A tleap script that builds the chain and sets N, CA, C and O, in Angstrom:
source leaprc.protein.ff14SB
mol = sequence {
  NMET ARG PRO ARG MET ALA GLY ASN PHE LYS
  GLN ARG ILE ALA THR THR GLU GLU ALA ILE
  GLU TRP ALA LYS SER HIE LYS ALA ASP ILE
  ARG ARG LEU GLY GLY ASN PRO GLU LEU PHE
  ILE ALA GLY GLY THR SER GLN LEU ASN SER
  LEU ILE GLN ALA ASN ASP THR GLN GLU THR
  TYR LYS VAL ASN LEU LYS ASN GLN THR LYS
  LEU VAL ASN GLN LEU ASP ARG GLN MET PHE
  GLU ALA THR SER SER GLY ILE ASP ALA PHE
  SER GLY MET PHE GLY LYS PHE SER ASN GLU
  ALA VAL GLN LEU ARG ARG ILE ARG ALA ARG
  LEU GLN LYS PRO LYS PRO GLN ALA ILE PRO
  CLYS
}
set mol.1.N position { 33.663 -34.372 -19.958 }
set mol.1.CA position { 35.271 -34.342 -20.134 }
set mol.1.C position { 35.791 -35.592 -20.446 }
set mol.1.O position { 35.402 -36.573 -19.812 }
set mol.2.N position { 36.640 -35.701 -21.356 }
set mol.2.CA position { 37.372 -36.824 -21.770 }
set mol.2.C position { 38.423 -37.339 -20.897 }
set mol.2.O position { 39.113 -36.496 -20.323 }
set mol.3.N position { 38.671 -38.604 -20.691 }
set mol.3.CA position { 39.548 -39.136 -19.678 }
set mol.3.C position { 40.949 -38.821 -20.443 }
set mol.3.O position { 41.090 -38.913 -21.662 }
set mol.4.N position { 41.907 -38.455 -19.573 }
set mol.4.CA position { 43.365 -38.335 -19.914 }
set mol.4.C position { 43.820 -39.806 -20.629 }
set mol.4.O position { 43.484 -40.877 -20.125 }
set mol.5.N position { 44.543 -39.727 -21.737 }
set mol.5.CA position { 45.264 -41.034 -22.044 }
set mol.5.C position { 46.521 -41.143 -21.337 }
set mol.5.O position { 47.370 -40.258 -21.230 }
set mol.6.N position { 46.562 -42.500 -20.793 }
set mol.6.CA position { 47.586 -42.734 -19.990 }
set mol.6.C position { 48.996 -43.339 -20.823 }
set mol.6.O position { 48.820 -43.892 -21.909 }
set mol.7.N position { 50.120 -43.233 -20.369 }
set mol.7.CA position { 51.320 -43.761 -20.910 }
set mol.7.C position { 51.474 -43.248 -22.415 }
set mol.7.O position { 50.688 -42.469 -22.956 }
set mol.8.N position { 52.470 -43.737 -22.934 }
set mol.8.CA position { 52.774 -43.269 -24.420 }
set mol.8.C position { 52.058 -44.124 -25.386 }
set mol.8.O position { 51.328 -45.039 -25.004 }
set mol.9.N position { 52.222 -43.888 -26.439 }
set mol.9.CA position { 51.569 -44.559 -27.858 }
set mol.9.C position { 51.888 -46.236 -27.597 }
set mol.9.O position { 50.970 -47.040 -27.432 }
set mol.10.N position { 53.024 -46.540 -27.591 }
set mol.10.CA position { 53.462 -47.866 -27.585 }
set mol.10.C position { 52.669 -48.800 -26.223 }
set mol.10.O position { 52.189 -49.932 -26.284 }
set mol.11.N position { 52.734 -48.005 -25.211 }
set mol.11.CA position { 52.061 -48.549 -24.051 }
set mol.11.C position { 50.465 -48.695 -24.204 }
set mol.11.O position { 49.854 -49.674 -23.776 }
set mol.12.N position { 49.868 -47.627 -24.852 }
set mol.12.CA position { 48.456 -47.752 -25.161 }
set mol.12.C position { 48.111 -49.000 -26.268 }
set mol.12.O position { 47.061 -49.639 -26.202 }
set mol.13.N position { 49.015 -49.211 -27.153 }
set mol.13.CA position { 48.827 -50.170 -28.135 }
set mol.13.C position { 48.965 -51.569 -27.237 }
set mol.13.O position { 48.104 -52.446 -27.314 }
set mol.14.N position { 49.992 -51.673 -26.482 }
set mol.14.CA position { 50.243 -52.843 -25.667 }
set mol.14.C position { 49.000 -53.175 -24.705 }
set mol.14.O position { 48.522 -54.304 -24.596 }
set mol.15.N position { 48.529 -52.009 -24.004 }
set mol.15.CA position { 47.418 -52.306 -23.273 }
set mol.15.C position { 46.082 -52.677 -24.045 }
set mol.15.O position { 45.365 -53.491 -23.464 }
set mol.16.N position { 45.698 -52.255 -25.123 }
set mol.16.CA position { 44.788 -52.696 -25.970 }
set mol.16.C position { 44.860 -54.113 -26.320 }
set mol.16.O position { 43.980 -54.944 -26.096 }
set mol.17.N position { 46.236 -54.362 -27.014 }
set mol.17.CA position { 46.416 -55.837 -27.071 }
set mol.17.C position { 46.169 -56.695 -26.062 }
set mol.17.O position { 45.631 -57.776 -26.301 }
set mol.18.N position { 46.503 -56.357 -24.889 }
set mol.18.CA position { 46.425 -57.223 -23.764 }
set mol.18.C position { 44.895 -57.171 -23.098 }
set mol.18.O position { 44.501 -58.046 -22.328 }
set mol.19.N position { 44.227 -56.223 -23.431 }
set mol.19.CA position { 42.759 -56.214 -23.082 }
set mol.19.C position { 42.018 -57.136 -24.183 }
set mol.19.O position { 41.084 -57.862 -23.843 }
set mol.20.N position { 42.422 -57.082 -25.364 }
set mol.20.CA position { 41.744 -58.000 -26.406 }
set mol.20.C position { 42.027 -59.464 -26.113 }
set mol.20.O position { 41.152 -60.323 -26.226 }
set mol.21.N position { 43.354 -59.744 -25.709 }
set mol.21.CA position { 43.583 -61.077 -25.475 }
set mol.21.C position { 43.097 -61.628 -24.154 }
set mol.21.O position { 42.977 -62.831 -23.922 }
set mol.22.N position { 42.820 -60.621 -23.283 }
set mol.22.CA position { 42.075 -61.021 -21.832 }
set mol.22.C position { 40.911 -61.572 -22.290 }
set mol.22.O position { 40.668 -62.761 -22.088 }
set mol.23.N position { 39.895 -60.599 -23.092 }
set mol.23.CA position { 38.557 -60.805 -23.330 }
set mol.23.C position { 38.455 -62.034 -24.105 }
set mol.23.O position { 37.442 -62.721 -23.979 }
set mol.24.N position { 39.472 -62.418 -24.960 }
set mol.24.CA position { 39.557 -63.831 -25.746 }
set mol.24.C position { 39.574 -64.916 -24.835 }
set mol.24.O position { 38.810 -65.865 -25.010 }
set mol.25.N position { 40.350 -64.880 -23.895 }
set mol.25.CA position { 40.555 -66.063 -22.893 }
set mol.25.C position { 39.469 -65.963 -21.825 }
set mol.25.O position { 39.368 -66.889 -21.020 }
set mol.26.N position { 38.748 -65.040 -21.762 }
set mol.26.CA position { 37.607 -64.939 -20.626 }
set mol.26.C position { 36.091 -64.832 -21.377 }
set mol.26.O position { 35.146 -64.335 -20.765 }
set mol.27.N position { 35.955 -65.319 -22.691 }
set mol.27.CA position { 34.746 -65.186 -23.444 }
set mol.27.C position { 33.595 -65.686 -22.606 }
set mol.27.O position { 32.707 -64.906 -22.263 }
set mol.28.N position { 33.576 -67.098 -22.228 }
set mol.28.CA position { 32.630 -67.684 -21.391 }
set mol.28.C position { 32.119 -66.999 -20.359 }
set mol.28.O position { 30.897 -66.894 -20.262 }
set mol.29.N position { 32.990 -66.414 -19.406 }
set mol.29.CA position { 32.763 -65.700 -18.296 }
set mol.29.C position { 31.968 -64.404 -18.519 }
set mol.29.O position { 31.006 -64.115 -17.807 }
set mol.30.N position { 32.400 -63.632 -19.532 }
set mol.30.CA position { 31.889 -62.411 -20.099 }
set mol.30.C position { 30.470 -62.661 -20.566 }
set mol.30.O position { 29.545 -61.931 -20.207 }
set mol.31.N position { 30.298 -63.762 -21.418 }
set mol.31.CA position { 28.786 -64.053 -21.768 }
set mol.31.C position { 27.858 -64.409 -20.764 }
set mol.31.O position { 26.685 -64.036 -20.770 }
set mol.32.N position { 28.402 -65.170 -19.850 }
set mol.32.CA position { 27.608 -65.539 -18.697 }
set mol.32.C position { 27.061 -64.361 -17.792 }
set mol.32.O position { 25.977 -64.359 -17.209 }
set mol.33.N position { 28.049 -63.323 -17.784 }
set mol.33.CA position { 27.574 -62.062 -17.012 }
set mol.33.C position { 26.764 -61.326 -17.895 }
set mol.33.O position { 26.179 -60.389 -17.351 }
set mol.34.N position { 26.557 -61.474 -19.095 }
set mol.34.CA position { 25.753 -60.748 -19.990 }
set mol.34.C position { 26.356 -59.800 -21.015 }
set mol.34.O position { 25.744 -58.993 -21.714 }
set mol.35.N position { 27.746 -60.053 -20.980 }
set mol.35.CA position { 28.431 -59.264 -22.045 }
set mol.35.C position { 28.550 -59.850 -23.234 }
set mol.35.O position { 28.118 -60.987 -23.420 }
set mol.36.N position { 29.160 -59.133 -24.190 }
set mol.36.CA position { 29.375 -59.502 -25.463 }
set mol.36.C position { 30.785 -59.319 -25.941 }
set mol.36.O position { 31.193 -58.280 -26.461 }
set mol.37.N position { 31.474 -60.355 -25.739 }
set mol.37.CA position { 33.018 -60.206 -25.796 }
set mol.37.C position { 33.413 -60.138 -27.274 }
set mol.37.O position { 34.422 -59.511 -27.596 }
set mol.38.N position { 32.654 -60.759 -28.183 }
set mol.38.CA position { 33.008 -60.621 -29.588 }
set mol.38.C position { 33.012 -59.156 -30.151 }
set mol.38.O position { 33.853 -58.706 -30.929 }
set mol.39.N position { 31.781 -58.391 -29.555 }
set mol.39.CA position { 31.945 -56.975 -30.121 }
set mol.39.C position { 33.048 -56.185 -29.578 }
set mol.39.O position { 33.449 -55.234 -30.249 }
set mol.40.N position { 33.581 -56.443 -28.475 }
set mol.40.CA position { 34.615 -55.770 -27.986 }
set mol.40.C position { 35.765 -56.279 -28.564 }
set mol.40.O position { 36.599 -55.429 -28.876 }
set mol.41.N position { 36.040 -57.454 -28.794 }
set mol.41.CA position { 37.237 -58.071 -29.557 }
set mol.41.C position { 37.299 -57.520 -31.192 }
set mol.41.O position { 38.311 -57.116 -31.765 }
set mol.42.N position { 36.154 -57.608 -31.666 }
set mol.42.CA position { 36.043 -57.238 -33.060 }
set mol.42.C position { 36.380 -55.678 -33.104 }
set mol.42.O position { 37.298 -55.287 -33.825 }
set mol.43.N position { 35.682 -54.851 -32.381 }
set mol.43.CA position { 35.836 -53.391 -32.359 }
set mol.43.C position { 37.246 -53.142 -32.125 }
set mol.43.O position { 37.935 -52.535 -32.945 }
set mol.44.N position { 37.698 -53.599 -31.017 }
set mol.44.CA position { 39.034 -53.284 -30.571 }
set mol.44.C position { 40.130 -53.640 -31.453 }
set mol.44.O position { 41.113 -52.906 -31.554 }
set mol.45.N position { 40.009 -54.786 -32.130 }
set mol.45.CA position { 41.087 -55.174 -33.113 }
set mol.45.C position { 40.866 -54.388 -34.399 }
set mol.45.O position { 41.836 -54.087 -35.095 }
set mol.46.N position { 39.652 -54.053 -34.733 }
set mol.46.CA position { 39.489 -53.007 -35.881 }
set mol.46.C position { 40.216 -51.672 -35.690 }
set mol.46.O position { 40.964 -51.185 -36.538 }
set mol.47.N position { 39.943 -51.145 -34.548 }
set mol.47.CA position { 40.481 -49.753 -34.186 }
set mol.47.C position { 42.097 -50.002 -34.067 }
set mol.47.O position { 42.841 -49.174 -34.593 }
set mol.48.N position { 42.586 -51.007 -33.458 }
set mol.48.CA position { 43.855 -51.178 -33.512 }
set mol.48.C position { 44.645 -51.227 -34.777 }
set mol.48.O position { 45.632 -50.546 -35.054 }
set mol.49.N position { 44.059 -52.139 -35.501 }
set mol.49.CA position { 44.586 -52.133 -36.985 }
set mol.49.C position { 44.492 -50.872 -37.545 }
set mol.49.O position { 45.473 -50.524 -38.201 }
set mol.50.N position { 43.499 -50.034 -37.452 }
set mol.50.CA position { 43.384 -48.741 -38.125 }
set mol.50.C position { 44.572 -47.881 -37.734 }
set mol.50.O position { 45.325 -47.278 -38.499 }
set mol.51.N position { 44.612 -47.935 -36.277 }
set mol.51.CA position { 45.672 -46.982 -35.591 }
set mol.51.C position { 47.033 -47.413 -36.212 }
set mol.51.O position { 47.719 -46.520 -36.708 }
set mol.52.N position { 47.456 -48.596 -36.231 }
set mol.52.CA position { 48.659 -49.035 -36.571 }
set mol.52.C position { 48.997 -48.844 -38.110 }
set mol.52.O position { 50.140 -48.544 -38.456 }
set mol.53.N position { 48.022 -49.017 -38.973 }
set mol.53.CA position { 48.061 -48.573 -40.234 }
set mol.53.C position { 48.369 -46.940 -40.364 }
set mol.53.O position { 49.275 -46.540 -41.095 }
set mol.54.N position { 47.657 -46.170 -39.706 }
set mol.54.CA position { 47.428 -44.793 -39.795 }
set mol.54.C position { 48.955 -44.216 -39.322 }
set mol.54.O position { 49.480 -43.246 -39.870 }
set mol.55.N position { 49.539 -44.932 -38.280 }
set mol.55.CA position { 50.845 -44.781 -37.717 }
set mol.55.C position { 51.774 -45.148 -38.809 }
set mol.55.O position { 52.559 -44.260 -39.140 }
set mol.56.N position { 51.833 -46.122 -39.349 }
set mol.56.CA position { 52.697 -46.433 -40.295 }
set mol.56.C position { 52.796 -45.484 -41.506 }
set mol.56.O position { 53.893 -45.219 -41.998 }
set mol.57.N position { 51.638 -44.971 -41.985 }
set mol.57.CA position { 51.605 -44.118 -43.073 }
set mol.57.C position { 52.128 -42.890 -42.608 }
set mol.57.O position { 52.768 -42.164 -43.369 }
set mol.58.N position { 51.888 -42.553 -41.277 }
set mol.58.CA position { 52.420 -41.216 -40.836 }
set mol.58.C position { 54.053 -41.287 -40.585 }
set mol.58.O position { 54.751 -40.274 -40.640 }
set mol.59.N position { 54.473 -42.331 -40.360 }
set mol.59.CA position { 55.965 -42.579 -40.312 }
set mol.59.C position { 56.540 -42.501 -41.658 }
set mol.59.O position { 57.577 -41.859 -41.821 }
set mol.60.N position { 55.967 -43.092 -42.632 }
set mol.60.CA position { 56.368 -42.917 -43.977 }
set mol.60.C position { 56.287 -41.322 -44.364 }
set mol.60.O position { 57.285 -40.745 -44.793 }
set mol.61.N position { 55.177 -40.728 -44.204 }
set mol.61.CA position { 55.166 -39.195 -44.293 }
set mol.61.C position { 56.367 -38.402 -43.832 }
set mol.61.O position { 56.946 -37.504 -44.442 }
set mol.62.N position { 56.667 -38.976 -42.471 }
set mol.62.CA position { 57.689 -38.217 -41.858 }
set mol.62.C position { 59.161 -38.364 -42.565 }
set mol.62.O position { 59.896 -37.376 -42.553 }
set mol.63.N position { 59.576 -39.507 -43.145 }
set mol.63.CA position { 60.504 -39.979 -43.751 }
set mol.63.C position { 60.711 -39.302 -45.167 }
set mol.63.O position { 61.769 -38.788 -45.530 }
set mol.64.N position { 59.459 -39.381 -45.971 }
set mol.64.CA position { 59.411 -38.566 -47.142 }
set mol.64.C position { 59.527 -37.186 -46.988 }
set mol.64.O position { 60.132 -36.550 -47.851 }
set mol.65.N position { 58.988 -36.563 -45.917 }
set mol.65.CA position { 59.261 -35.131 -45.690 }
set mol.65.C position { 60.694 -34.797 -45.370 }
set mol.65.O position { 61.235 -33.805 -45.858 }
set mol.66.N position { 61.317 -35.631 -44.542 }
set mol.66.CA position { 62.607 -35.379 -44.441 }
set mol.66.C position { 63.635 -35.466 -45.585 }
set mol.66.O position { 64.588 -34.696 -45.705 }
set mol.67.N position { 63.334 -36.506 -46.430 }
set mol.67.CA position { 63.921 -36.638 -47.692 }
set mol.67.C position { 63.767 -35.474 -48.648 }
set mol.67.O position { 64.649 -35.061 -49.401 }
set mol.68.N position { 62.405 -34.942 -48.513 }
set mol.68.CA position { 62.126 -33.765 -49.399 }
set mol.68.C position { 62.827 -32.571 -48.993 }
set mol.68.O position { 63.231 -31.753 -49.819 }
set mol.69.N position { 62.986 -32.440 -47.736 }
set mol.69.CA position { 63.593 -31.211 -47.055 }
set mol.69.C position { 65.036 -31.327 -47.505 }
set mol.69.O position { 65.572 -30.308 -47.942 }
set mol.70.N position { 65.734 -32.481 -47.443 }
set mol.70.CA position { 67.048 -32.564 -47.858 }
set mol.70.C position { 67.167 -32.121 -49.291 }
set mol.70.O position { 68.037 -31.304 -49.591 }
set mol.71.N position { 66.311 -32.628 -50.230 }
set mol.71.CA position { 66.421 -32.430 -51.662 }
set mol.71.C position { 66.184 -30.786 -51.723 }
set mol.71.O position { 67.100 -30.198 -52.298 }
set mol.72.N position { 65.234 -30.046 -51.286 }
set mol.72.CA position { 65.149 -28.871 -51.336 }
set mol.72.C position { 66.229 -27.958 -50.877 }
set mol.72.O position { 66.490 -26.908 -51.465 }
set mol.73.N position { 66.752 -28.308 -49.988 }
set mol.73.CA position { 67.898 -27.699 -49.304 }
set mol.73.C position { 69.189 -27.901 -50.254 }
set mol.73.O position { 69.984 -26.971 -50.385 }
set mol.74.N position { 69.378 -29.105 -50.900 }
set mol.74.CA position { 70.378 -29.276 -51.863 }
set mol.74.C position { 70.201 -28.382 -53.170 }
set mol.74.O position { 71.072 -27.615 -53.581 }
set mol.75.N position { 69.060 -28.564 -53.720 }
set mol.75.CA position { 68.610 -27.665 -54.853 }
set mol.75.C position { 68.729 -26.023 -54.709 }
set mol.75.O position { 69.079 -25.240 -55.593 }
set mol.76.N position { 68.325 -25.704 -53.294 }
set mol.76.CA position { 68.571 -24.360 -52.885 }
set mol.76.C position { 70.038 -23.857 -52.920 }
set mol.76.O position { 70.428 -22.813 -53.442 }
set mol.77.N position { 70.738 -24.734 -52.307 }
set mol.77.CA position { 72.357 -24.369 -52.326 }
set mol.77.C position { 72.838 -24.465 -53.799 }
set mol.77.O position { 73.662 -23.634 -54.179 }
set mol.78.N position { 72.379 -25.430 -54.670 }
set mol.78.CA position { 72.908 -25.509 -55.971 }
set mol.78.C position { 72.424 -24.146 -56.833 }
set mol.78.O position { 73.124 -23.729 -57.756 }
set mol.79.N position { 71.376 -23.600 -56.514 }
set mol.79.CA position { 70.718 -22.447 -57.161 }
set mol.79.C position { 71.589 -21.205 -56.609 }
set mol.79.O position { 71.997 -20.315 -57.356 }
set mol.80.N position { 71.798 -21.238 -55.390 }
set mol.80.CA position { 72.546 -19.959 -54.843 }
set mol.80.C position { 73.974 -20.014 -55.442 }
set mol.80.O position { 74.453 -18.961 -55.863 }
set mol.81.N position { 74.713 -21.200 -55.515 }
set mol.81.CA position { 75.932 -21.210 -56.148 }
set mol.81.C position { 76.076 -20.758 -57.475 }
set mol.81.O position { 76.899 -19.933 -57.870 }
set mol.82.N position { 75.127 -21.419 -58.215 }
set mol.82.CA position { 75.214 -21.015 -59.799 }
set mol.82.C position { 74.777 -19.673 -59.942 }
set mol.82.O position { 75.391 -19.056 -60.813 }
set mol.83.N position { 73.901 -19.043 -59.345 }
set mol.83.CA position { 73.376 -17.641 -59.323 }
set mol.83.C position { 74.672 -16.845 -58.958 }
set mol.83.O position { 75.120 -16.048 -59.782 }
set mol.84.N position { 75.239 -17.015 -57.855 }
set mol.84.CA position { 76.402 -16.246 -57.559 }
set mol.84.C position { 77.644 -16.437 -58.475 }
set mol.84.O position { 78.411 -15.481 -58.594 }
set mol.85.N position { 77.879 -17.498 -59.072 }
set mol.85.CA position { 79.022 -17.809 -59.990 }
set mol.85.C position { 78.614 -16.981 -61.447 }
set mol.85.O position { 79.513 -16.504 -62.140 }
set mol.86.N position { 77.347 -16.876 -61.787 }
set mol.86.CA position { 76.819 -16.196 -62.776 }
set mol.86.C position { 77.027 -14.515 -62.650 }
set mol.86.O position { 77.404 -13.728 -63.518 }
set mol.87.N position { 76.638 -14.264 -61.240 }
set mol.87.CA position { 76.847 -12.970 -61.138 }
set mol.87.C position { 78.577 -12.515 -61.138 }
set mol.87.O position { 78.998 -11.525 -61.737 }
set mol.88.N position { 79.242 -13.247 -60.520 }
set mol.88.CA position { 80.725 -12.980 -60.675 }
set mol.88.C position { 81.148 -13.028 -62.283 }
set mol.88.O position { 81.860 -12.166 -62.798 }
set mol.89.N position { 80.660 -14.044 -62.915 }
set mol.89.CA position { 81.161 -13.894 -64.428 }
set mol.89.C position { 80.729 -12.720 -65.064 }
set mol.89.O position { 81.507 -12.048 -65.742 }
set mol.90.N position { 79.311 -12.358 -64.867 }
set mol.90.CA position { 78.799 -11.003 -65.565 }
set mol.90.C position { 79.758 -9.957 -65.184 }
set mol.90.O position { 80.368 -9.242 -65.978 }
set mol.91.N position { 79.842 -9.926 -63.891 }
set mol.91.CA position { 80.629 -8.687 -63.369 }
set mol.91.C position { 81.913 -8.510 -63.873 }
set mol.91.O position { 82.311 -7.382 -64.163 }
set mol.92.N position { 82.735 -9.684 -64.034 }
set mol.92.CA position { 84.004 -9.646 -64.620 }
set mol.92.C position { 84.018 -9.189 -66.178 }
set mol.92.O position { 84.839 -8.480 -66.761 }
set mol.93.N position { 82.837 -9.827 -66.665 }
set mol.93.CA position { 82.756 -9.379 -68.255 }
set mol.93.C position { 82.548 -7.900 -68.404 }
set mol.93.O position { 83.131 -7.311 -69.314 }
set mol.94.N position { 81.788 -7.281 -67.607 }
set mol.94.CA position { 81.507 -5.909 -67.744 }
set mol.94.C position { 82.445 -4.875 -67.313 }
set mol.94.O position { 82.451 -3.722 -67.745 }
set mol.95.N position { 83.458 -5.489 -66.193 }
set mol.95.CA position { 84.175 -4.694 -65.303 }
set mol.95.C position { 83.892 -4.544 -63.920 }
set mol.95.O position { 82.728 -4.394 -63.550 }
set mol.96.N position { 84.761 -4.567 -63.185 }
set mol.96.CA position { 84.469 -4.498 -61.616 }
set mol.96.C position { 83.714 -3.169 -61.290 }
set mol.96.O position { 82.827 -3.156 -60.437 }
set mol.97.N position { 84.105 -1.982 -62.027 }
set mol.97.CA position { 83.373 -0.782 -61.488 }
set mol.97.C position { 82.442 -0.334 -62.493 }
set mol.97.O position { 81.967 0.799 -62.413 }
set mol.98.N position { 82.124 -1.151 -63.473 }
set mol.98.CA position { 81.006 -0.858 -64.394 }
set mol.98.C position { 79.584 -0.472 -63.766 }
set mol.98.O position { 79.440 -0.830 -62.597 }
set mol.99.N position { 78.600 0.148 -64.313 }
set mol.99.CA position { 77.222 0.191 -63.696 }
set mol.99.C position { 76.600 -1.098 -63.703 }
set mol.99.O position { 75.847 -1.404 -62.779 }
set mol.100.N position { 76.865 -1.989 -64.770 }
set mol.100.CA position { 76.429 -3.274 -64.731 }
set mol.100.C position { 76.869 -4.132 -63.516 }
set mol.100.O position { 76.070 -4.908 -62.992 }
set mol.101.N position { 78.069 -3.999 -63.096 }
set mol.101.CA position { 78.730 -4.830 -62.063 }
set mol.101.C position { 78.148 -4.010 -60.914 }
set mol.101.O position { 77.798 -4.742 -59.988 }
set mol.102.N position { 77.957 -2.812 -60.712 }
set mol.102.CA position { 77.167 -2.344 -59.449 }
set mol.102.C position { 75.727 -2.841 -59.224 }
set mol.102.O position { 75.215 -2.955 -58.111 }
set mol.103.N position { 75.078 -3.148 -60.487 }
set mol.103.CA position { 73.696 -3.515 -60.323 }
set mol.103.C position { 73.931 -5.010 -59.863 }
set mol.103.O position { 73.131 -5.464 -59.045 }
set mol.104.N position { 74.778 -5.673 -60.237 }
set mol.104.CA position { 74.878 -7.018 -60.068 }
set mol.104.C position { 75.197 -7.357 -58.506 }
set mol.104.O position { 74.731 -8.263 -57.814 }
set mol.105.N position { 76.061 -6.427 -58.198 }
set mol.105.CA position { 76.394 -6.443 -56.627 }
set mol.105.C position { 75.179 -6.284 -55.723 }
set mol.105.O position { 75.065 -6.916 -54.673 }
set mol.106.N position { 74.265 -5.405 -56.177 }
set mol.106.CA position { 73.155 -5.202 -55.419 }
set mol.106.C position { 71.972 -6.263 -55.350 }
set mol.106.O position { 71.100 -6.361 -54.487 }
set mol.107.N position { 72.184 -7.060 -56.531 }
set mol.107.CA position { 71.429 -8.299 -56.681 }
set mol.107.C position { 72.009 -9.218 -55.616 }
set mol.107.O position { 71.333 -9.762 -54.742 }
set mol.108.N position { 73.301 -9.338 -55.766 }
set mol.108.CA position { 73.958 -10.416 -54.952 }
set mol.108.C position { 73.703 -9.969 -53.302 }
set mol.108.O position { 73.417 -10.825 -52.464 }
set mol.109.N position { 73.810 -8.889 -53.047 }
set mol.109.CA position { 73.335 -8.539 -51.656 }
set mol.109.C position { 72.126 -9.105 -51.190 }
set mol.109.O position { 72.086 -9.568 -50.050 }
set mol.110.N position { 71.131 -9.125 -51.933 }
set mol.110.CA position { 69.896 -9.543 -51.603 }
set mol.110.C position { 69.904 -11.210 -51.595 }
set mol.110.O position { 69.056 -11.809 -50.935 }
set mol.111.N position { 70.761 -11.815 -52.252 }
set mol.111.CA position { 71.054 -13.025 -52.188 }
set mol.111.C position { 71.756 -13.794 -51.120 }
set mol.111.O position { 71.456 -14.946 -50.805 }
set mol.112.N position { 72.798 -13.023 -50.533 }
set mol.112.CA position { 73.395 -13.245 -49.495 }
set mol.112.C position { 72.759 -13.157 -48.070 }
set mol.112.O position { 72.013 -12.206 -47.838 }
set mol.113.N position { 73.013 -14.110 -47.076 }
set mol.113.CA position { 72.473 -14.086 -45.785 }
set mol.113.C position { 72.694 -12.652 -45.181 }
set mol.113.O position { 73.772 -12.068 -45.287 }
set mol.114.N position { 71.459 -12.057 -44.456 }
set mol.114.CA position { 71.703 -10.877 -43.795 }
set mol.114.C position { 72.471 -11.101 -42.549 }
set mol.114.O position { 72.445 -12.172 -41.942 }
set mol.115.N position { 73.145 -10.082 -42.188 }
set mol.115.CA position { 74.010 -10.198 -41.030 }
set mol.115.C position { 73.095 -10.052 -39.736 }
set mol.115.O position { 72.268 -9.144 -39.664 }
set mol.116.N position { 73.268 -10.943 -38.759 }
set mol.116.CA position { 72.396 -10.864 -37.638 }
set mol.116.C position { 72.416 -9.583 -36.992 }
set mol.116.O position { 73.435 -8.892 -36.980 }
set mol.117.N position { 71.240 -9.202 -36.405 }
set mol.117.CA position { 70.967 -8.087 -35.979 }
set mol.117.C position { 71.133 -8.151 -34.471 }
set mol.117.O position { 70.880 -9.202 -33.882 }
set mol.118.N position { 71.541 -7.088 -33.830 }
set mol.118.CA position { 71.737 -7.276 -32.194 }
set mol.118.C position { 70.392 -7.065 -31.590 }
set mol.118.O position { 69.530 -6.343 -32.090 }
set mol.119.N position { 70.275 -7.688 -30.568 }
set mol.119.CA position { 68.884 -7.754 -29.885 }
set mol.119.C position { 68.849 -6.573 -28.969 }
set mol.119.O position { 69.686 -6.466 -28.073 }
set mol.120.N position { 67.776 -5.554 -29.188 }
set mol.120.CA position { 68.030 -4.358 -28.184 }
set mol.120.C position { 67.582 -4.946 -27.031 }
set mol.120.O position { 66.809 -5.899 -26.930 }
set mol.121.N position { 68.270 -4.140 -25.930 }
set mol.121.CA position { 68.159 -4.395 -24.551 }
set mol.121.C position { 67.056 -3.699 -23.859 }
set mol.121.O position { 66.884 -3.864 -22.651 }
savepdb mol mol.pdb
quit
């Protein structure tokens, strides 16, 4: 079973940085006791740098996705307004009670938001 990760993301980064700095300042003692501080320092630094780079990339993706969502919503609204205006114009051209206007109103009914339905009790 894998151990649970303690703290939040920033705390885990800070803990790793602190452990690396501790190993750097205690190299001689670690070597004397048979350990390899360079292996821990190099591995930890490499993993930390990879994690920070991956997190930066993820944050960029989040910003890009948020901006893309805004763009999609804006274009969706523009398309809705243009379609609705076209339906109004065509209905007026054919006459409010013509068969064509009736067809266009049916199309518009699918374009508009449905009314919320009551939740059955």
